[in-house]
N, C-alpha and C positions, 0 to 999 in steps of 0.2 A: 432150479425150477420146481414148482410145487405141483405134484400130481394129485388130482382130485378124482375120486370115484363117486359118482352120484348115487346116493342111496334112495330108498323108497320115499323118504320125506320130500325129496326134490319134486317128485311127481305130484305129491299131495298139496304142495304149496301154491294154491291158486288164489287170486285176489278175491276179496269178499264180494259176493253177488250184491246186486242192487238192494235186495231186501234183507240182506244178511248183516247182522250187527257186527261192526268192526271189533268191538271189545271181545265179543264171543270168539271171533276168528282168531284174534291175537292170543286169547287164553288157550285155545286149542294148540296154537303154534308153540306157546310156552311149555305146555305139557309135553308136546312131542320132542322139543329140544331137550328138556330135562330128562327124557327117557333114553337119551343116547348112551352108548356104552362107555365112552371115555372123552377126554378133553378134545382130542383131534376129531373124533366123530361129531362132537358138538359143534366145533368150529366149521367143519364141512357142511353140516346141516344148516347152520346159520346162514352161510353165504348162498346156498342153493335156495333156501326158503325166502331170503331177502329178495331175490330176483323175481320170485313168483308173487310177492306180497306188496312191495313198494312200487308205486306207479313210476314208470319211466326207466326202471333199472333193467339193463340188458346183461350186465356182468356185476359181480361183487367179489370183494376180497377182505381179508382181515390182516392188518398190519400190527405188529407188536414191537415193543421196546423192552428189553430186559436190562435192568440196572441203569436205565437211561443211556445205554451205550450200544448194545447189540440190537439193531433194527432188522426185522425180518418180515417177509410176507409168509404167513403160516397157513392160509387157506384161500383158494380162489375157485371160481367157476370156469376158468379157462385160461388161455394164454395172455389175453389182453391185460388183465390186472397185473400180471407178473411183469410185462414189458413196461407198463406205465409206472409201476412202483420202482422198477430199476432206474427209470429216468429220474425219479425223485431222489433215489440214493446217489446217483451220479452227480446231480446238481445240488444236493443238500437243500432242496426246497421243493415245495409243492403242497397241495391241499391236504393230502393224507398226513404228512408230517405236521402240518399246522393243527390238524384235528387231534393228533397224538399229544402235542406239547402245549397248545395254547387255547384252542377254542373247542367247544362241545359240538358245534355244527358248522361245517364249512361248505358253502354252496359255490359251485363254479359253473355259471351258465354257458360260458364259451372258453374252453380250456386253452386253445391256441392263442387267443387274444387277451387273456387275462393279464393285467399289468402287475399283479401281486407277485408273480413268480415267472419273470421273463425267461430265464435260462431253462426252466422246466417246460415252459410253453413252446420254446423252439424245438426241444427234443420230442415233446408230445405230438408235434405236427407230423412226425413220422408214422404215427399210429392212427387208427380209425377211432379216435375218442373225441367227442364233441363237448360233452359236459360231464361233470362229476358232482357227487354229493357224499360228504364224509361225516360220520358221527363218532364222537369219542365213546368208547365202550366202557372203559374202566381206568381208574388210577389207583394202583395199589403200591404204596411206597414209591419205589423207583421203577416199577413195572407199569407199562402203559399199553392200551390196546385201542384200535379204531376200526370201525366197519366202513368200508369204502364202496361206493356204487359208481358204475360207469355206464355211459350211453354213447352211441355212435354219432348222434346228432346234437347240435347245440340246443340249449333251452329245453332239455328233455324232462327236467325236474321242476315241478311247480310247488305251490303252497301245500297241496295235498301230499305230495311226495315228502316234503319236510315234516309234515304232521305225522303221517303214517310211519315214516322212517324213524322219527324220534321215539314213538311208542314202541316200535319193533326193537330198536336198539336197547331200550330199557329192559324188555323181556329177554333179549339175547344176553345182555350183561349178567342178569341173574342166573340164567342157565349156565353160562360159562363159569361164573363164580362157583356154582355148585359142583361143576365138573372138576374145577381146579382143587376145590376142597376135598373131593373124593380122592383125587390123585395124591394129595398131600397126606391124607389119612392112610392110604394104602402104603405110601412110602414109609410113613412112621412105623406102621405095623411090621413091614419088612425089615426095617432097621432094628427094631426091638428083637425080632426073631434071630437076626444075624448075630447080634451082640450076645443073646442068650446062648446060641450054639458055640460061639467063641469062648464064652465063660466056661461052658461045660467042658470044652477041650482042655482048657488050662487047669480046671479043677481036677480032672481025672489024671492029666499028665504030671502035674506038680503037687497034687494033694493040697490044693488051696481051698479056702472058703469062697463063697460067691462074692463077698466084698473084696477079698484079696485079688481074685481073678479080674474083677472089674477095674481095680486100681492098676493092675499090670497093663490092661488095655489102654487106659487113660494115659499112663506114662509113656507107652509106646507111641500113642498119637501125638503127645506133646514133643517127644524127642525127635520124631521123624517129620513133624509138621504135616501129618496126613490125617484126614478126617477119621473119627472113631469108627464110623460105619465102614470105611474102606479098610481100616485095620482089621476089623472083625471079618469082613468078607475075604480078605487075603488069607487069614488064618484058617477059616473054615474050608477054603478052596484048596490051598496048597499045604496046609499043616505048618507053615512057617509064620513066625511072628516078626513083623518088621521091627528093626531096632532091638532085637532080643539080646544082641551082644552088649548092649548098654545096661 
């Protein structure tokens, strides 16, 4: 189960007023999303903001696939998206999965009676979900993401919902990509620092040069089939070099 704590952005995400320009409103949303602290904060902000921005949306969630294998619901506005997504996992079918793998926009006016996913529809009848609208957020190699919207009554999403939702999903995808890039850069810096510390330990302990110490780490990684970063972390944490006996 995914626990979500609504941040201040959720309260700010109100639909554009009649005289307010949609583009300006979405630009403000994009700036707010990109100002989040991390990837999870960004995803949490996306789902809460989507409910306040896209007409008809009562709940929202983000579903991801890592390596086209591990499918997870990573952010929601409540319990309903988790339950509906689990029904899709159990039946291996549904609009969110279709949005992840096949189509950029999937509209479901009547969830229970939609003939595209009969097994999912039967399980969805247990929940108070009448209609759904899903948008593909990104495709990065074998990693996929989709933004999913839920409403309790059928036919809750109209052409305006699809138009606004499509624009919103574009801004959300950019914000999420930026957050992912920051995470990857942070991880790269941390890995570099760990390897540097591990090299320093070997250099001092065995009077090696920097290149020789790095070679020792690489060989330990190859002999033990353990990532170089993990080798370095274990050495800096425990003082022991995996595979040192070799």
